[in-house]
C-alpha positions as a LaTeX table, in Angstrom:
\begin{tabular}{lrrr}
\hline
Residue & $x$ (\AA) & $y$ (\AA) & $z$ (\AA) \\
\hline
Met1 & 0.00 & 0.00 & 0.00 \\
Ala2 & 1.37 & 3.40 & $-0.98$ \\
Ala3 & 1.67 & 6.27 & 1.48 \\
Asn4 & $-0.96$ & 9.01 & 1.25 \\
Tyr5 & 0.88 & 12.30 & 1.74 \\
Asp6 & $-2.26$ & 14.39 & 1.24 \\
Arg7 & $-3.94$ & 13.08 & 4.39 \\
Pro8 & $-2.75$ & 14.72 & 7.64 \\
Lys9 & $-1.50$ & 12.24 & 10.22 \\
Pro10 & $-1.51$ & 12.59 & 14.03 \\
Ile11 & 2.29 & 12.23 & 14.16 \\
Asp12 & 2.82 & 15.25 & 11.88 \\
Pro13 & 4.27 & 18.38 & 13.54 \\
Val14 & 2.31 & 21.64 & 13.47 \\
Phe15 & 4.71 & 23.37 & 11.06 \\
Tyr16 & 4.18 & 20.63 & 8.47 \\
Arg17 & 0.38 & 20.99 & 8.48 \\
Arg18 & $-0.06$ & 24.71 & 9.29 \\
Gly19 & $-2.62$ & 25.29 & 6.53 \\
Cys20 & $-4.79$ & 22.28 & 7.37 \\
Ile21 & $-8.12$ & 22.83 & 9.12 \\
Phe22 & $-8.29$ & 21.87 & 12.80 \\
Arg23 & $-11.87$ & 20.92 & 13.76 \\
Ile24 & $-12.81$ & 20.53 & 17.41 \\
Arg25 & $-16.27$ & 19.47 & 18.64 \\
Cys26 & $-17.57$ & 18.91 & 22.15 \\
Gly27 & $-20.67$ & 17.04 & 23.28 \\
Cys28 & $-22.02$ & 20.27 & 24.81 \\
Gly29 & $-22.30$ & 21.79 & 21.33 \\
His30 & $-19.20$ & 23.98 & 21.46 \\
Ser31 & $-17.09$ & 23.74 & 18.30 \\
Leu32 & $-14.16$ & 25.42 & 16.55 \\
Ala33 & $-12.73$ & 25.14 & 13.04 \\
Gln34 & $-9.65$ & 27.12 & 12.03 \\
Pro35 & $-6.27$ & 26.58 & 10.37 \\
Leu36 & $-3.95$ & 24.54 & 12.57 \\
Gly37 & $-1.19$ & 27.14 & 12.30 \\
Leu38 & $-3.48$ & 29.94 & 13.50 \\
Phe39 & $-4.75$ & 27.77 & 16.38 \\
Ala40 & $-1.16$ & 27.05 & 17.46 \\
Asp41 & $-0.01$ & 30.67 & 17.09 \\
Glu42 & $-2.90$ & 32.07 & 19.16 \\
Arg43 & $-2.09$ & 29.65 & 21.99 \\
Asp44 & 1.72 & 29.83 & 21.82 \\
Ile45 & 1.99 & 26.14 & 20.92 \\
Pro46 & 5.50 & 25.35 & 19.61 \\
Arg47 & 5.76 & 24.66 & 15.87 \\
Thr48 & 7.46 & 21.34 & 16.58 \\
Ser49 & 4.54 & 19.97 & 18.65 \\
Arg50 & 2.88 & 16.88 & 17.18 \\
Ile51 & $-0.81$ & 17.02 & 16.32 \\
His52 & $-1.62$ & 14.04 & 18.55 \\
Glu53 & $-0.01$ & 15.82 & 21.52 \\
Ile54 & $-2.25$ & 18.86 & 21.02 \\
Ile55 & $-5.38$ & 16.72 & 20.67 \\
Ala56 & $-4.53$ & 14.76 & 23.84 \\
Arg57 & $-4.39$ & 17.98 & 25.90 \\
Leu58 & $-7.62$ & 19.56 & 24.60 \\
Arg59 & $-10.43$ & 20.44 & 26.99 \\
Cys60 & $-13.64$ & 22.28 & 26.20 \\
Ser61 & $-13.54$ & 25.91 & 27.33 \\
Arg62 & $-17.26$ & 25.79 & 28.22 \\
Cys63 & $-17.76$ & 22.52 & 30.10 \\
Gly64 & $-14.24$ & 21.13 & 30.62 \\
Ala65 & $-14.95$ & 17.80 & 28.86 \\
Lys66 & $-12.62$ & 16.14 & 26.38 \\
Pro67 & $-13.73$ & 17.09 & 22.86 \\
Thr68 & $-13.17$ & 15.21 & 19.62 \\
Ala69 & $-10.76$ & 16.71 & 17.13 \\
Glu70 & $-9.53$ & 16.07 & 13.62 \\
Val71 & $-7.24$ & 17.71 & 11.10 \\
Thr72 & $-8.35$ & 17.81 & 7.48 \\
Lys73 & $-6.67$ & 19.18 & 4.42 \\
Tyr74 & $-9.68$ & 21.28 & 3.37 \\
\hline
\end{tabular}
């Protein structure tokens, strides 16, 4: 099976996928969708951080629950 370089992977660092869309959704209805690079810059997240590390630390700003998150190319 060939590698799919168009699909963002959780191991990718932020700088490699800066333009990809970061979508976060919580069960309480709170959601956010913005470019990964902008999300990281606004929160002073280092460019070398891995996407899976960011997702693991997420908490909803409204209810404090763990939201679901994904990174998509478009």
